[in-house]
N, C-alpha and C positions, 0 to 999 in steps of 0.2 A: 150387363153379361160381365162376369170377370173371370179368367184363365187362371188354370194354375200357378202362371207367377207373378198374380196379381196383376198383369193389364185388364185394363176395363175396356170395354166394348157397346157402343150403342147399336141397338137393333135395329135397322131402317129397310128392315121387309115390310114392313105396312104405312113408308113413308109417306108416299105418293098419295096412299088414300085419306090419310089423314090431314096430310097440308097440303095437295097439288104439289108438292116439289118431289127429285128423285135425284138423287146422291152422282156427282159426275166424279170418277175417279177413271180416268183412264187406262195408265198401268198398273191399275190394283196394290199400290202399293200403300195405301189407305184401306184397303178392306179385307177382310179376314170372310172366304168364301166355305169355310166348313171349320168345325170344332173336330179335333184332333186329338189322337192320344199317342201319337207315336214319334215326332220329332219336337226337340223345342231348340233355337238359336238363344242363346243368350248372348244379343248384338252389344251391351254394355264391356261384359265382363270377357267377352270371346271365349266361350264355350258352346259347348254341342254334345247334347243330352238323346242315346236312342232310347226311347221308351224312360227314360230317367236315369241313364248310366252313364256319364262322362266317356266319350269314343274315345280319348285317350285310354281309357281301362281297358276296354275292348280290343283296341290297335296293342297294346299290350302281353294282354291274358289271353283273348281268345283268339278265333280262328273268322274266315269268314263265314262256314257255315254256321259255326252259336251262332254270329251274328245273327244270319238270317230268319235260324228259329228265332231269337229274340224279338225281332221283326212282323216275323210274318206270325207270331203266336203268343206276344206280347209279354213271357216273361223268358228267365233262361231254363234251358232247358236242363233236365235230372241227365246223368251217365247214361241212364239208359234209353233217355229219350233220345238223345244226342247221337247215342248210334244206331238208333232205328232211324231217324230224321237222315244221317247218312247213309244210310246201307240205303235208304228209297234213293237218293239221289244218286248214287251208283248204280241199281237196280234200272233204273229208268233214264238212265244218259244215252242210249243209243236211240235211232229216229229210224221211221219206218224207212227200209232198202228203198221203195218208191221213189223217195224224194232225193234220193243221188240223181233222179234225171232233170229233179228240177235246176240244180246246180250246175249241170251239163248246160241249160239251156240256155245261160249267162255268156257275153262274150268273155273273151278272156283279160281285156281289159277292165271289168268292172267294179265299180267301187267294192269291199269287203260291207261295208254300214248296210249299202244297198241290197246286197244278198243278204245278211242278215233279216234286217225288217222284210222282206220280200218272205225268209222262211218262214219268220215266224207267226207273219197270218196264216202260211200254208200249211199250220199247224194246226191250227181251228180245224178243216176239214178232218181230224183224226179222232176232236174231240168234239161233234156238233151234237152234243146236249148243254142242258146246262149246267151250271157250276152245282148247283143243287144236286140235280138229281144224278151228277158224276158224285157229289159226293155220300150220299145213301147206297152209290156201288161201288165206297171204297177208295173213290180216286179222287185225288187233289191236283186240280190239274197244276193250282200254282206250285206246286212240289216237281210235275211232271217237267214246268218249263225252264223253272229253275235248272234241273239235271240235262234236260237239254239243250239248252243254250247255249254252255261250252261247247259244244259237237258240233251246233251253227256256225258258230265263231270262227273256231279252228279251219271246220271243211271251209267257208267262205273267204280265207286267208289261203287254204292249197291252193282254189279254184283260179285266185287271183296270181300266184306265182306259179300254175301250173306243173301242180305236185299230186302226186295220188291223196286221197284220204286217209287217215290214219283212224280205224275204231276207237272206242274207249274203252280201258280195262277196268274194271270193275273194283281191282286190289286197289286200284290208286287211292289216294284221299282227292278232294276237289279241283284245287288249283295244280296240284300234280299233274293230273288226267288232263287238260284242259294243255299245258306245257307241253306236254309230251304227243299229242294230236297236234301241236303246232308245228313241233319242229322235230319229230321224229320219223324217218324214210323206212321203208319194208328194208332196202339193201344193207343196211346195219345198226347196231343197236344203240338205245339212246335213254338217257336217264340222268332226270333231273334232279338236280343238287337242292339239299337241304333251303340253303340260302334262297336262293330260285324262290323254290317254296313259300318259303315264310316270307319275301318283302313283297309277293304277289296278294297272298292272303291282306296284309296290313294295306296297301292300297285297296283295294276290293272292299274292304274294312270302312277306309275312309270315303269312298263314292257310294255308300252303302242308300245314305239320307242326307237331306236337305230342308225339309221345310217343303214350302210347294216354289219352287225353281219352276222355271221355266216347261220342263218337261214333264216333273211329276201333274203342276195343274193341267198340261195337256190333258196327260192319261187321264186323270180323273174329270175332267170335262167330259170326255168322252164315255167315260165309265157312268157318269150319272144317266145315262140314256139307257146306262141296261145293258149296253154290248158286250159280248164273251172277252175275256180277258185278253188272248191275241189279239184283237183289233186294236184294246186298249195299248195293249204294250207297245205294238205300231205306231202308234202318236205318238209315243213316247219318244220313242228313236226318231222319231223323221225330226221333232224339236230340233235335234243334233245339228242336224243338215244346216240350221239358219244362226244356233247360238252358238256354235264352236267350231264350224265351217265358214262362215259367210265371209266374202273382204267386207267386212267391219271388223271382225276382230282378226286379229296376227297371233297365231299357234306360238308357242313358245318354240318349237322344231324350225318353223320359218325363218322367225325374226331371228333366230343362230346361224341357221345358213347364209341368212343373207348379208349378216355381219364377215361372216366367213369369205362368203363369195366375194365381198367389194373388200376385204385385206382393213374392217373396219374394226376399231377400237370401239368400247360402250359410249366413252365420252363423244370420239365422233359421231358413232351412230345417233345417239341420243340427243346430239344437239338441236337437232331440226325440233324437239318438243322442248327443251330448255329454254333454250334463246329465239325461238323464232318461234313458237306458241303453234306447233304444229298439234294438235290431238291425238294422244295417243290411247288406242283402245285394243290392249289385249287379251284375250282370255287368262293368260301368262303371271297377270300383273297386279295386286291387290283384290279385292271381295267387297261388295260395296254393304252387304249386309253385317258389318262386321264394322263397330266402333274401333276398337285394338283389331289388332292383328287377327286374321279368321284361325283358330288354333291348328287345323288341318292342313293348313301352313307351317307353322311349328312343327308341327307333328312328323308331318313328309317330310319338311326339313331333313331333321334329325336320321327320319329312315334313309333318307339319299346317302345323305355322308357314312354311316355308317357301312350298306350297300359299298357305296363307292370303296373304301378303304378295304374293303376286304375282296374286292374284283380286281383280278392284277392285271386285267388289257383295261382299264377305266380311262386313264391318263394318256393314252394311246389316240385316245378317239381325239380328234381335233374339237368335237360336237363338246364332248364333256368341261373340254378345259376353256373354251367361249363362254359356254355355264356360268362355270365360274370365274370367270371376270364379271359378268355379268349382276351375278348375287353378289359378291363384293361392291360394285358400283352404286346397285341400285340400295342396298341395307344401308351405305354411309353416306349418300348423297343428299343433301338437305331437299333437293326439289323433292325424291320419292318420300321422301318421310313426309312431306308436308302434305302430298297427293293419297299416305298410304295405297302406291304401289311397290307393293314388295312381291315376290317370286311367291307365289302360291302352290296350291297342290298340283292345281295340273301344269305348273312350270317341274315341278320332280316329278311325278309322276310320267311326265315326258324322258325324262333322262331315264327312269326308271327304268322304263319300258326300253329305251335304248341301247343300256346296258343288258335288258333281257335277251337282245336280237331280236324285237318286235319292230316293224317299221311302222312312220308313224300313220300312214293309212288305217292302222289298227286298232289305231289310239281308243276312238272313240266306239269301236268295238268293244275293247274291253271292259272301257268305262260303264258299257251298256248292263255288262255284266254285273255290275257291281250295284250299280244302281237299281236293276231288276228285283232284290232283295227287297228294296225301299218300297218299289212301285206293286210288287206284290201285294204288301200291307195296306196300299193306300188305295188300291184298287178294293178289296175287300171292305175296308172302313168306308169308302164310298157306298159299295154294293150296299151296306148294311143299314146304311143310312135310312131313315122312314118320313122323317120331315119334309123334303123336297120333291119338288119334280126334276127333270132334266133343267141345266143349268141355263138360263135365258136372259141375260144380261139387258138393259133397254142403249140405246142410241139418244145423242143430241143431234139430229136432225138437221144440217145444213144448206140444205137445198133449196129449189125453186120449188115453189107450192101454185096450186090450181092451174096450169098451164092445158092451153088447147089441143088438139092436136091439129098437125099441117098438115093436108095431102100434098103426097109430092112431086104433084105438078105447080104447088103455090110455093114450093120450096127455094 
């Protein structure tokens, strides 16, 4: 089997039946679990293509809504198609009023990501029919979910800070609408700047898809059972608790805050990793999918610095000043060059979110909005797959064999 980029694959689906052997690949790094036409990572040259288009071109010339259309539909929209798609996203950004009661049920300290995941699943109650049945009625639940997820995300934030929720406004474009729901309050007017709108569009494009990362793979595993869209997206969201928030990874904001709290320079902070051999595992440094630098890191670095220079209060932030120290140190130190631990997309997006006034607890929530456009494409691609049943990997059993049950009074 040969891929579009010339990569060759060995079909092992009948390996067990023909040879008595099964492949063992516990991290799936050498196993292709699907044929996909959505995204391609050029690991050797450091490029990322969405439906064949370089992500840098999309960041420079497109919008998040147009990129979402490209991913879900397969082609760039015409002007009329883009207007219709944008209008549909605006039209369906409202959520059922009864869902406000669900938000009231969460404790005040509930994490916004937990709220978002729960509310996405709850949406399935309002679209109980199958995807195909809804399509026949003219209802595309993918568009409905992309429209509503920003409202759910903004309301999750408002709940976490104890502020009244702000309803979406149809006249505002996608990202402006989200930022308005995040930061507007009933007592005063709020205007989202063009710079804030543009930078959020660019970051969401960079997060839209990245081949088979953990979240996308999990979402497609659930989709292989033909589960409804909302359940599958919930599964994708839940992986972010492990991949982004666990103690195994050190998020950029926490790393920077530790340095500030302990009054440490980058040289002092990273000494234990460089000289003492402690492993550094941070989702803000490097990316294993690329030989050279992740192109999203290069692009987001440029976006961050352009936005920072036009942001009048940026250098007043101790966190931004410390981030610039870390950037200079890691990009220039031979240890980080050898280990390919450069500041990556998560590093720069966290800084941009900080400048936008978005708390770090919301970082993954906003990343979900970006990732959703890719998940929608993968979900339908998986649903249309006709060659296989539900995913069912094998195991290498290492337990004991053929033991007898011992009655309780003889143990």
